[in-house]
C-alpha positions as CSV (number, residue, x, y, z in Angstrom):
1,M,15.6,-42.9,-20.4
2,S,14.4,-46.1,-22.1
3,R,14.8,-47.0,-25.7
4,P,12.4,-45.0,-27.9
5,D,9.3,-46.8,-28.8
6,A,7.0,-44.4,-30.6
7,A,3.5,-45.9,-30.4
8,G,1.9,-46.8,-33.6
9,V,5.0,-46.3,-35.7
10,D,6.5,-49.0,-37.9
11,P,9.8,-50.3,-36.5
12,A,11.2,-50.4,-40.1
13,W,14.6,-52.2,-40.1
14,L,14.8,-52.3,-36.3
15,P,11.9,-54.6,-35.2
16,P,12.5,-56.2,-31.7
17,E,13.1,-59.6,-33.3
18,A,16.2,-58.3,-35.1
19,F,17.8,-58.0,-31.7
20,R,17.1,-61.7,-30.7
21,A,20.7,-63.0,-31.2
22,L,22.2,-60.0,-29.3
23,G,19.5,-60.1,-26.6
24,A,20.0,-63.8,-25.8
25,R,23.7,-63.3,-24.9
26,R,25.8,-62.2,-21.9
27,T,27.3,-58.8,-22.8
28,L,30.1,-56.8,-21.1
29,I,30.3,-53.1,-21.9
30,R,33.4,-51.1,-21.0
31,G,33.6,-47.4,-21.4
32,A,31.7,-44.2,-20.5
33,G,30.1,-41.3,-22.2
34,P,26.7,-40.4,-23.7
35,L,26.9,-42.7,-26.7
36,V,28.2,-45.6,-24.6
37,D,25.1,-45.0,-22.4
38,T,23.0,-45.4,-25.6
39,V,24.7,-48.7,-26.4
40,R,24.1,-49.9,-22.8
41,R,20.4,-49.0,-23.0
42,E,20.0,-50.8,-26.4
43,V,21.7,-54.0,-25.0
44,A,19.7,-53.9,-21.8
45,D,16.4,-53.6,-23.7
46,A,17.3,-56.5,-25.9
47,C,18.4,-58.6,-23.0
48,G,15.1,-57.8,-21.2
49,R,13.2,-59.2,-24.2
50,F,15.2,-62.3,-25.0
51,G,16.7,-63.5,-21.7
52,G,20.3,-62.4,-21.9
53,R,22.0,-60.1,-19.4
54,L,24.6,-57.4,-18.9
55,V,27.6,-58.8,-17.0
56,E,30.3,-57.0,-15.0
57,D,34.1,-57.3,-15.4
58,G,35.3,-60.7,-14.3
59,G,32.4,-62.5,-15.9
60,S,32.6,-64.6,-19.1
61,P,30.8,-62.6,-21.8
62,D,29.6,-63.8,-25.1
63,L,29.9,-60.3,-26.4
64,L,32.4,-57.6,-25.3
65,L,31.7,-54.0,-26.4
66,E,34.6,-51.7,-25.5
67,V,35.6,-48.1,-25.9
68,T,39.4,-47.7,-25.7
69,D,39.3,-43.9,-25.2
70,S,36.3,-42.9,-23.0
71,E,37.2,-39.2,-23.3
72,S,36.5,-39.2,-27.1
73,E,33.1,-38.7,-28.5
74,S,34.0,-37.4,-32.0
75,G,36.7,-39.6,-33.3
76,S,37.0,-41.7,-36.4
77,E,33.6,-43.6,-36.0
78,S,35.5,-46.8,-36.9
79,F,35.2,-50.0,-35.0
80,T,37.0,-53.4,-35.0
81,F,35.0,-56.7,-35.0
82,A,36.4,-60.1,-34.1
83,R,35.3,-63.4,-32.7
84,E,38.0,-65.4,-30.9
85,G,37.8,-68.1,-28.2
86,G,34.0,-68.1,-28.0
87,T,33.8,-64.3,-27.4
88,T,32.6,-61.7,-30.0
89,T,34.4,-58.4,-29.5
90,V,33.6,-54.9,-30.8
91,T,36.3,-52.3,-30.0
92,A,36.1,-48.6,-30.8
93,S,38.1,-45.5,-30.0
94,D,34.9,-43.6,-29.2
95,G,31.3,-43.9,-28.5
96,R,30.2,-43.3,-32.1
97,G,32.3,-46.2,-33.3
98,L,30.9,-48.4,-30.5
99,L,27.3,-47.5,-31.5
100,Y,28.0,-48.4,-35.2
101,G,29.7,-51.6,-34.0
102,L,26.6,-52.5,-32.0
103,F,24.3,-52.2,-35.1
104,H,26.9,-54.2,-37.0
105,V,26.3,-57.1,-34.6
106,V,22.5,-56.6,-35.0
107,R,22.8,-56.9,-38.7
108,L,24.9,-60.1,-38.4
109,G,22.4,-61.7,-36.1
110,E,23.4,-65.3,-35.1
111,T,26.3,-65.1,-37.5
112,A,28.0,-62.7,-35.1
113,F,28.3,-65.5,-32.6
114,D,29.2,-68.5,-34.8
115,G,32.7,-69.9,-35.2
116,E,35.7,-67.7,-35.4
117,S,36.1,-64.4,-37.2
118,P,39.4,-62.7,-37.9
119,R,39.8,-59.1,-36.7
120,E,38.5,-56.6,-39.2
121,T,38.2,-52.9,-39.0
122,H,35.1,-51.0,-40.3
123,R,35.3,-47.3,-41.0
124,P,33.1,-45.0,-43.0
125,A,34.5,-43.8,-46.3
126,T,33.3,-40.2,-45.7
127,A,33.0,-38.3,-42.4
128,L,29.6,-36.8,-43.2
129,R,26.6,-38.8,-44.2
130,M,23.7,-36.5,-44.1
131,L,19.9,-36.2,-44.8
132,D,18.5,-32.9,-45.9
133,H,14.9,-32.5,-44.8
134,W,13.0,-30.1,-47.1
135,D,10.6,-29.5,-44.3
136,N,8.8,-26.1,-43.9
137,V,7.9,-24.7,-40.5
138,D,4.9,-22.9,-41.9
139,V,2.7,-24.8,-44.4
140,H,3.7,-23.4,-47.8
141,P,0.7,-22.5,-50.0
142,V,2.1,-24.6,-52.9
143,M,4.6,-27.1,-51.5
144,G,2.8,-27.8,-48.2
145,Q,4.5,-28.8,-45.0
146,V,7.3,-30.8,-46.7
147,E,8.5,-29.7,-50.1
148,R,8.7,-32.7,-52.4
149,G,7.6,-34.8,-49.5
150,Y,5.5,-37.9,-50.1
151,A,5.1,-39.4,-46.7
152,G,2.8,-37.0,-44.9
153,G,3.8,-34.0,-42.8
154,S,7.1,-33.1,-41.2
155,L,8.6,-35.1,-38.2
156,F,9.8,-31.8,-36.8
157,W,7.3,-29.0,-37.6
158,R,3.6,-28.6,-37.9
159,D,1.6,-25.4,-38.7
160,G,4.2,-22.9,-37.8
161,R,5.8,-24.5,-34.7
162,A,7.9,-27.4,-33.5
163,R,5.8,-30.6,-33.1
164,G,7.6,-31.6,-29.9
165,E,7.1,-35.3,-30.5
166,R,10.4,-36.3,-28.9
167,E,9.9,-40.0,-28.9
168,R,9.2,-40.1,-32.6
169,I,12.4,-38.0,-33.3
170,R,14.4,-40.3,-31.1
171,A,13.1,-43.4,-32.9
172,Y,14.0,-41.7,-36.2
173,A,17.6,-41.0,-35.0
174,R,17.9,-44.7,-34.0
175,L,16.9,-45.9,-37.4
176,L,19.4,-43.5,-39.0
177,A,22.3,-44.5,-36.8
178,A,21.6,-48.2,-37.5
179,C,22.4,-47.6,-41.2
180,G,25.2,-45.2,-40.7
181,I,23.8,-41.7,-41.1
182,N,25.3,-39.1,-38.8
183,A,23.8,-35.7,-39.7
184,V,20.4,-34.2,-40.4
185,C,19.5,-30.8,-41.7
186,V,16.0,-30.1,-40.2
187,N,14.5,-27.5,-42.5
188,N,14.0,-26.7,-46.2
189,V,16.8,-25.3,-48.3
190,N,14.2,-22.8,-49.6
191,V,14.2,-20.7,-46.4
192,H,11.1,-18.6,-46.0
193,D,10.4,-15.9,-43.4
194,T,9.3,-18.2,-40.6
195,E,12.1,-20.7,-41.2
196,A,14.7,-17.9,-41.2
197,R,13.9,-17.2,-37.6
198,L,15.2,-20.7,-36.6
199,L,18.6,-19.1,-36.8
200,T,18.0,-16.6,-34.1
201,D,15.0,-16.2,-31.7
202,R,13.7,-19.7,-32.5
203,I,17.0,-21.6,-32.1
204,G,15.7,-23.2,-28.9
205,E,13.3,-25.3,-31.0
206,V,16.2,-26.5,-33.1
207,A,18.0,-27.3,-29.9
208,E,15.2,-29.5,-28.7
209,I,15.4,-31.5,-31.9
210,A,19.2,-31.8,-31.5
211,E,18.7,-33.1,-28.0
212,E,16.8,-36.1,-29.4
213,L,19.2,-36.7,-32.3
214,R,22.4,-36.5,-30.2
215,P,22.1,-39.8,-28.3
216,Y,22.4,-41.6,-31.6
217,G,25.5,-39.7,-32.8
218,I,23.6,-37.4,-35.2
219,R,24.6,-33.7,-35.5
220,T,22.0,-31.1,-36.4
221,H,22.4,-28.8,-39.3
222,L,20.2,-25.8,-40.3
223,S,19.3,-24.3,-43.7
224,V,19.7,-20.5,-43.6
225,T,18.9,-17.7,-46.0
226,F,21.8,-15.7,-47.4
227,A,19.7,-12.6,-46.7
228,A,19.5,-13.2,-43.0
229,P,21.3,-10.0,-42.0
230,I,18.6,-8.1,-43.8
231,V,15.6,-10.3,-42.9
232,L,16.6,-10.8,-39.3
233,G,19.2,-8.2,-38.5
234,G,17.7,-5.1,-40.1
235,L,20.9,-4.4,-42.0
236,P,20.6,-2.7,-45.4
237,T,22.8,-5.3,-47.1
238,A,23.9,-8.9,-47.1
239,D,27.1,-8.2,-49.0
240,P,29.5,-11.0,-47.9
241,L,32.5,-8.6,-47.9
242,D,30.8,-5.9,-45.8
243,A,32.3,-5.8,-42.3
244,A,28.9,-5.3,-40.5
245,V,27.4,-8.3,-42.4
246,R,30.3,-10.5,-41.4
247,D,30.0,-9.3,-37.8
248,W,26.3,-10.1,-37.8
249,W,27.0,-13.6,-38.9
250,E,29.7,-14.1,-36.3
251,R,27.3,-13.0,-33.5
252,A,24.5,-15.2,-34.9
253,V,26.8,-18.3,-35.1
254,R,28.0,-17.6,-31.5
255,E,24.4,-17.8,-30.3
256,V,23.7,-20.9,-32.2
257,Y,26.6,-22.8,-30.6
258,A,25.6,-21.5,-27.2
259,A,22.3,-23.3,-27.7
260,I,23.7,-26.4,-29.6
261,G,27.3,-27.1,-28.7
262,D,27.7,-29.8,-31.3
263,F,25.9,-28.0,-34.1
264,G,27.1,-29.2,-37.5
265,G,26.7,-26.1,-39.7
266,F,24.6,-24.5,-42.4
267,V,23.1,-25.6,-45.7
268,V,22.7,-22.8,-48.2
269,K,20.8,-22.4,-51.5
270,A,21.9,-19.1,-52.9
271,D,21.3,-17.3,-56.3
272,S,19.2,-20.3,-57.3
273,E,15.6,-20.3,-58.4
274,G,15.0,-16.9,-57.0
275,R,16.8,-17.3,-53.6
276,P,19.0,-14.4,-52.5
277,G,22.8,-14.7,-52.9
278,P,26.1,-12.9,-53.4
279,F,25.4,-12.1,-57.1
280,A,23.3,-9.2,-55.9
281,Y,26.5,-7.5,-54.7
282,G,28.8,-8.5,-57.5
283,R,30.4,-11.2,-55.4
284,S,31.2,-14.8,-56.2
285,H,29.8,-18.0,-54.7
286,A,33.2,-18.5,-53.0
287,D,32.9,-15.0,-51.4
288,G,29.5,-16.0,-50.0
289,A,30.4,-19.5,-48.8
290,N,33.7,-18.3,-47.2
291,M,32.0,-15.6,-45.2
292,L,29.8,-18.2,-43.6
293,A,32.7,-20.7,-43.3
294,A,34.7,-18.0,-41.4
295,A,31.9,-17.6,-38.9
296,L,31.6,-21.3,-38.3
297,A,35.3,-22.2,-38.3
298,P,36.0,-21.4,-34.6
299,Y,33.4,-24.0,-33.6
300,G,34.2,-26.7,-36.1
301,G,31.2,-26.1,-38.2
302,T,30.8,-26.5,-42.0
303,V,28.8,-24.6,-44.6
304,H,27.3,-26.8,-47.4
305,W,26.9,-24.5,-50.3
306,R,24.6,-26.1,-53.0
307,A,25.7,-26.0,-56.6
308,F,22.2,-26.1,-58.0
309,V,22.5,-22.7,-59.8
310,Y,21.1,-22.1,-63.2
311,D,19.0,-19.6,-65.2
312,H,15.3,-20.6,-64.5
313,R,14.1,-17.9,-66.8
314,Q,15.4,-19.4,-70.0
315,D,14.1,-18.6,-73.5
316,W,13.1,-22.0,-75.0
317,R,13.8,-20.6,-78.5
318,D,17.5,-20.1,-77.7
319,R,19.2,-23.5,-78.3
320,T,22.6,-22.2,-77.2
321,M,21.3,-22.0,-73.6
322,D,21.7,-25.3,-71.6
323,R,20.7,-25.8,-68.0
324,A,23.0,-28.8,-67.9
325,R,26.1,-26.6,-68.4
326,A,25.2,-24.2,-65.6
327,A,26.8,-25.7,-62.5
328,Y,30.1,-26.4,-64.2
329,D,30.2,-22.9,-65.7
330,H,29.4,-21.2,-62.4
331,F,31.7,-23.3,-60.1
332,A,34.6,-25.0,-61.9
333,P,36.4,-21.6,-62.4
334,L,36.3,-21.2,-58.6
335,D,38.2,-24.4,-57.8
336,G,40.6,-23.7,-55.0
337,E,38.9,-20.6,-53.8
338,F,36.6,-22.1,-51.2
339,A,37.6,-22.3,-47.5
340,G,38.5,-25.6,-46.0
341,N,35.3,-25.9,-44.0
342,A,33.2,-24.8,-47.1
343,V,31.7,-27.8,-48.9
344,L,30.2,-27.5,-52.4
345,Q,27.2,-29.8,-52.5
346,V,26.7,-31.1,-56.1
347,K,23.6,-33.0,-57.4
348,H,24.6,-36.3,-58.9
349,G,23.5,-35.3,-62.3
350,P,23.6,-32.0,-64.2
351,M,19.8,-31.5,-64.3
352,D,17.6,-32.4,-61.4
353,F,17.4,-36.0,-60.0
354,Q,16.0,-37.6,-63.2
355,V,15.7,-41.3,-63.5
356,R,18.6,-41.2,-65.9
357,E,21.3,-38.6,-66.2
358,P,25.0,-38.6,-66.8
359,V,27.1,-38.0,-63.7
360,S,27.7,-34.3,-63.1
361,P,31.0,-33.2,-64.6
362,V,31.5,-30.8,-61.6
363,L,32.3,-33.9,-59.5
364,G,35.5,-34.4,-61.5
365,A,36.4,-30.8,-62.2
366,M,37.3,-29.4,-58.8
367,P,40.1,-31.3,-57.1
368,R,41.0,-28.4,-54.8
369,T,37.5,-28.1,-53.4
370,R,35.7,-30.2,-50.9
371,L,32.7,-31.6,-52.7
372,A,29.6,-33.4,-51.4
373,L,27.5,-35.6,-53.5
374,E,23.8,-34.9,-53.3
375,V,21.2,-37.6,-54.3
376,Q,17.4,-37.6,-53.7
377,A,15.8,-40.3,-51.6
378,T,12.5,-38.6,-51.8
379,Q,11.2,-39.8,-55.2
380,E,10.3,-36.5,-56.8
381,Y,10.9,-37.7,-60.4
382,T,10.8,-41.5,-59.7
383,G,7.3,-42.1,-58.6
384,Q,6.8,-40.0,-55.5
385,Q,6.7,-43.1,-53.2
386,R,3.5,-44.2,-55.0
387,H,5.7,-46.3,-57.3
388,V,8.3,-48.9,-56.2
389,C,11.6,-47.5,-57.4
390,W,14.6,-48.8,-55.4
391,L,17.4,-46.4,-56.2
392,G,20.3,-48.4,-54.8
393,P,21.6,-49.4,-58.3
394,M,21.4,-45.8,-59.6
395,W,23.4,-44.5,-56.6
396,S,25.9,-47.3,-56.8
397,E,26.5,-46.5,-60.5
398,V,27.2,-42.8,-59.6
399,L,29.4,-43.6,-56.7
400,R,31.5,-46.1,-58.7
401,F,31.7,-43.8,-61.8
402,R,35.3,-42.6,-62.6
403,L,35.1,-39.1,-63.9
404,Q,38.9,-39.1,-63.4
405,E,41.0,-42.2,-63.9
406,E,42.5,-42.1,-60.4
407,A,39.3,-41.8,-58.4
408,C,35.6,-42.7,-58.5
409,V,32.9,-40.3,-57.3
410,G,32.6,-42.0,-54.0
411,E,36.3,-41.2,-53.3
412,T,36.2,-37.6,-54.6
413,A,33.2,-36.7,-52.4
414,R,35.4,-35.7,-49.5
415,G,32.9,-33.3,-48.2
416,G,30.2,-35.9,-47.6
417,I,27.3,-37.8,-49.2
418,V,23.9,-36.2,-48.8
419,A,20.3,-37.3,-49.6
420,V,17.1,-35.4,-49.7
421,S,15.1,-37.3,-47.1
422,N,12.0,-39.4,-48.0
423,V,10.6,-39.4,-44.5
424,G,7.5,-37.9,-43.0
425,D,5.0,-38.4,-40.2
426,D,3.4,-41.4,-42.0
427,P,3.2,-44.5,-39.7
428,F,5.4,-46.3,-42.2
429,W,7.9,-43.3,-42.2
430,T,8.2,-43.2,-46.0
431,G,4.6,-43.5,-47.1
432,H,5.3,-46.5,-49.3
433,P,6.6,-49.2,-46.9
434,L,9.0,-50.5,-49.6
435,A,10.5,-47.0,-50.0
436,Q,12.2,-47.6,-46.6
437,A,14.7,-49.6,-48.6
438,N,15.9,-46.4,-50.3
439,L,16.6,-44.7,-47.0
440,Y,18.4,-47.7,-45.6
441,T,20.4,-48.2,-48.8
442,F,21.5,-44.6,-48.9
443,G,22.9,-44.8,-45.4
444,R,24.8,-48.0,-46.1
445,L,26.2,-46.8,-49.4
446,A,27.2,-43.5,-47.8
447,W,29.2,-45.5,-45.3
448,R,30.7,-47.7,-47.9
449,P,30.3,-46.4,-51.5
450,D,31.8,-49.6,-53.1
451,A,29.3,-51.9,-51.3
452,D,27.2,-54.2,-53.4
453,P,23.7,-52.7,-53.5
454,L,22.1,-56.1,-53.9
455,G,23.8,-57.2,-50.7
456,I,22.4,-54.1,-48.9
457,L,18.9,-54.9,-50.2
458,D,19.1,-58.4,-48.8
459,E,20.4,-56.9,-45.6
460,W,17.4,-54.6,-45.4
461,I,15.0,-57.5,-46.1
462,A,16.6,-59.7,-43.4
463,L,16.3,-56.9,-40.8
464,T,12.9,-55.6,-41.7
465,F,11.4,-59.1,-41.9
466,P,13.4,-61.2,-39.4
467,A,13.3,-65.0,-40.1
468,A,11.4,-64.4,-43.3
469,P,10.6,-67.6,-45.2
470,E,12.4,-67.9,-48.5
471,R,9.3,-67.2,-50.5
472,L,8.9,-63.8,-48.8
473,A,12.6,-62.9,-49.0
474,A,12.7,-63.9,-52.7
475,G,9.5,-62.1,-53.4
476,L,10.6,-58.9,-51.8
477,H,13.9,-59.1,-53.7
478,R,12.1,-59.7,-56.9
479,V,9.8,-56.6,-56.7
480,L,12.6,-54.3,-55.6
481,D,15.6,-55.4,-57.7
482,G,15.1,-54.1,-61.2
483,S,12.3,-51.6,-60.2
484,W,14.5,-48.6,-61.1
485,A,15.0,-50.1,-64.6
486,T,11.3,-50.7,-64.8
487,Y,10.4,-47.2,-63.9
488,E,12.9,-45.9,-66.5
489,K,11.2,-48.1,-69.2
490,Y,7.8,-46.6,-68.9
491,T,8.8,-43.0,-68.4
492,A,11.2,-40.6,-70.3
493,P,13.3,-42.6,-72.7
494,L,17.1,-42.8,-73.4
495,G,18.1,-40.1,-70.8
496,V,16.0,-37.3,-72.3
497,G,14.4,-36.6,-68.9
498,F,11.4,-34.7,-67.5
499,M,8.2,-35.2,-69.6
500,V,6.4,-34.8,-66.3
501,Q,3.4,-32.8,-65.2
502,P,4.6,-29.3,-64.5
503,G,4.7,-28.1,-60.8
504,H,4.0,-31.3,-58.9
505,H,6.1,-33.6,-61.3
506,Y,3.8,-36.7,-61.0
507,G,2.6,-38.5,-64.1
508,P,3.2,-37.9,-67.8
509,S,3.1,-34.7,-69.8
510,V,5.5,-35.1,-72.7
511,D,5.4,-31.4,-73.6
512,G,4.8,-30.2,-70.0
513,Y,8.0,-28.3,-69.8
514,E,8.8,-28.0,-73.5
515,Y,8.1,-24.3,-73.9
516,S,8.7,-23.2,-70.3
517,P,11.5,-21.1,-68.9
518,W,13.0,-24.0,-66.8
519,G,15.4,-25.3,-69.4
520,T,14.1,-28.8,-69.5
521,Y,13.6,-29.6,-73.2
522,H,13.5,-32.7,-75.5
523,F,13.1,-30.8,-78.8
524,A,11.0,-33.6,-80.4
525,D,9.9,-32.7,-84.0
526,R,8.8,-34.7,-87.0
527,D,12.4,-35.7,-87.8
528,G,13.8,-36.7,-84.4
529,V,14.2,-36.1,-80.7
530,G,16.9,-35.2,-78.2
531,V,19.2,-32.4,-77.2
532,D,22.4,-31.7,-79.1
533,R,25.0,-31.2,-76.3
534,S,28.0,-32.0,-78.5
535,A,31.0,-29.7,-78.8
536,A,30.9,-29.8,-82.5
537,T,27.3,-28.7,-83.2
538,G,25.5,-28.3,-79.9
539,T,25.7,-26.6,-76.6
540,G,29.2,-27.9,-75.8
541,F,28.2,-29.6,-72.6
542,A,29.9,-32.9,-73.6
543,A,33.2,-31.0,-73.5
544,Q,32.9,-30.3,-69.8
545,Y,34.0,-33.9,-69.2
546,A,37.6,-35.0,-69.3
547,K,38.7,-37.7,-71.7
548,P,37.6,-40.4,-72.4
549,W,34.0,-39.3,-71.5
550,S,34.1,-36.1,-73.6
551,E,35.0,-38.2,-76.6
552,L,32.5,-41.0,-75.7
553,Y,29.6,-38.6,-75.3
554,E,30.5,-36.4,-78.3
555,T,29.0,-38.5,-81.1
556,P,25.8,-40.6,-81.4
557,G,27.9,-43.6,-82.6
558,T,29.9,-43.8,-79.3
559,C,27.4,-42.4,-76.8
560,P,25.8,-45.1,-74.6
561,D,22.2,-45.9,-75.5
562,E,20.8,-45.0,-72.2
563,L,22.1,-41.4,-72.5
564,L,21.7,-40.9,-76.3
565,L,18.9,-38.4,-76.2
566,F,20.5,-36.4,-73.3
567,F,23.5,-35.7,-75.6
568,H,22.1,-35.9,-79.1
569,H,19.2,-35.0,-81.4
570,V,18.8,-38.0,-83.6
571,P,16.2,-39.3,-86.2
572,Y,13.6,-41.8,-85.0
573,G,15.2,-44.4,-87.3
574,H,18.6,-44.0,-85.7
575,V,19.8,-47.5,-84.8
576,L,21.0,-48.0,-81.2
577,H,23.8,-50.2,-80.1
578,S,21.1,-52.7,-79.1
579,G,20.1,-53.0,-82.8
580,K,16.7,-51.3,-82.3
581,T,15.7,-48.0,-83.8
582,V,15.0,-45.2,-81.4
583,I,11.3,-45.3,-82.1
584,Q,11.0,-49.0,-81.6
585,H,12.9,-48.8,-78.4
586,I,10.4,-46.2,-77.2
587,Y,7.5,-48.5,-78.0
588,D,9.1,-51.7,-76.7
589,T,10.3,-50.3,-73.4
590,H,7.0,-48.6,-72.6
591,F,5.0,-51.8,-73.2
592,E,7.6,-53.8,-71.2
593,G,7.5,-51.4,-68.3
594,V,3.8,-51.8,-67.8
595,E,4.1,-55.6,-68.0
596,E,6.8,-55.6,-65.4
597,V,4.7,-53.5,-63.0
598,A,1.8,-55.9,-63.5
599,E,4.1,-58.9,-62.7
600,A,5.4,-57.2,-59.6
601,L,1.9,-56.6,-58.4
602,R,1.1,-60.3,-58.9
603,V,4.2,-61.2,-56.9
604,W,3.1,-58.9,-54.1
605,E,-0.4,-60.3,-54.1
606,G,1.0,-63.8,-53.6
607,L,2.8,-62.7,-50.4
608,A,-0.4,-61.7,-48.6
609,D,-0.2,-64.6,-46.2
610,L,3.4,-63.7,-45.1
611,V,3.1,-60.0,-44.6
612,A,1.2,-58.1,-41.8
613,P,-2.2,-57.0,-43.2
614,A,-1.7,-53.3,-42.9
615,R,1.6,-53.3,-44.6
616,H,0.4,-55.6,-47.3
617,A,-2.7,-53.5,-48.0
618,R,-0.7,-50.2,-48.2
619,V,1.8,-51.7,-50.7
620,A,-1.0,-53.3,-52.8
621,E,-2.8,-50.0,-53.0
622,R,0.4,-48.3,-54.1
623,F,1.0,-51.0,-56.7
624,E,-2.4,-50.5,-58.1
625,E,-1.7,-46.8,-58.6
626,Q,1.7,-47.5,-60.1
627,L,0.1,-49.8,-62.6
628,R,-2.5,-47.2,-63.5
629,C,0.1,-44.5,-63.9
630,A,2.5,-46.7,-65.9
631,R,-0.3,-47.4,-68.4
632,E,-0.9,-43.7,-68.6
633,W,2.8,-43.1,-69.3
634,R,2.9,-45.8,-71.9
635,D,-0.1,-44.6,-73.8
636,Q,0.8,-40.9,-73.7
637,V,4.4,-41.3,-74.7
638,N,3.8,-43.9,-77.4
639,S,0.9,-42.0,-78.9
640,Y,3.0,-38.8,-78.8
641,F,5.9,-40.3,-80.7
642,L,3.6,-42.1,-83.2
643,R,2.0,-38.8,-84.1
644,K,5.4,-37.0,-84.3
645,S,7.2,-39.6,-86.3
646,G,4.5,-41.2,-88.3
647,I,6.2,-44.6,-87.7
648,G,4.1,-47.4,-86.3
649,D,5.1,-50.1,-83.9
650,E,6.7,-52.9,-85.9
651,R,5.0,-55.5,-83.6
652,G,1.5,-54.2,-84.4
653,R,0.5,-53.4,-80.9
654,T,-2.2,-50.8,-80.2
655,V,-0.9,-47.3,-79.7
656,H,-3.6,-45.1,-78.6
């Protein structure tokens, strides 16, 4: 089996040229096992391209790759790197660690073979670094083949069946391993009738996908419906305490592991947005999760139970209701009640992947529960891969945030770090070629949450564009670094969120969700804007945080500017810490955001002679759309608040 090379597919951050330094050397590989075989194939392919060779024991290698325990294939994933006496050495206790060590050498390039390097050990901060694919087997009449997918169809499924494009899946697994991702959930968390059958009579299709992911150390997970015993088993109930239900799940799990011996486990969305769950039987989320955990435990499997639970039939007139409170209210009282192999998967913010939210208080409120942090690489609310919005700085802020004094979020997420995938069957994988940086950055931050995101960005640039001239590297850095802040400027201000077109969530609609049942309000009126979430006069959400955050968020005078409208309803003339009024901040940022997009487009146009024509044309087309949409955001938001407030722009610019 040769290294995957899916015809017509962009090599992303693994172009052949990235392997030049490795492939020009003499390499000795010691060890055995499936993942060591993958390493050997990678090295042999690189040597075939660039003139190096694999050597046997007794030779004098430039690079030694060694597994110290060939019997282990599921150890710590760590590796040790050193360069001494003219030889670069990567040592690992298992094949997984050796595979990650190999890609570390690829990232270093020639640096891996220069001078001397003291011995250093690299290990992932969390054992599970997963991508959730919101891919449907059947084409959904509203959401399509991929729910919230902006890069074409699914890699795994098409029109009701498995695609069977094994080389493409293998190439995908290779890209993921190269940035440290080790798990993939292959179907949508909203499990419909066809997708439900993947658990039973269609498990063979999942096994075929797992076979292509496995050589790169990636375990396969599956989203399942809580109602499976009814939908698939013909039982009259899915009550998690019912003996027949528990027996049904035990039999189903046994068959899954018979087909996929290294199966990772289940992802479950229950009692959320209409999905079935334990509430129907008067049971708790812990009851539901623990039932599945018990079935998975004998095989080493894990259930990831999503904490995205709230009332999506809210009365917008009732200001005591607050969607932001819901996850904490549902789950914090259950701390300590979840099984050891049950992981509570928590969105990074209390709402829904907005461009700016506070960190979810749930992440600091459940010390006796294994928590996984969930972020969204697919840009549902951040431009849908038609806009450049590099999310590394956002994710880094979340991971470094200290909800509790003794630990940051990256340290408390003991159950893993998960992203909703931004990949589809587009030749560039992510639709927008520059959105590849989000996927790569996620993997690297999941491996090391305290890493500098700007360093990771430069790493991605160097791999994706090997030997890039300084003008290209600097130009790419310029259009990506700061793009999150730019997107925030021309969309919803000061943390208020949403203001998007209902349903598809692309483009501005300031009142789009204002009178809806979804609980996503800004409460703008003639006097002010924002949601009062204080403990003193509002919904009490601010009190879900421990000190000092509860005190900081409680009053407009102490609340950070970027979250002011998330926590408080304030007059348009309220003066921010920046010295600007709220209304002037809205005007200024929306004008600035459009100017910054126009400048990024100019920078990209100036790189045309340094970028492959197809890639340059795709990005230029997306930038044109981003500029059009940014202008639409600017004009609709500024006009809306001019009409609401009656206060003009102090700089005299035209507000339509």
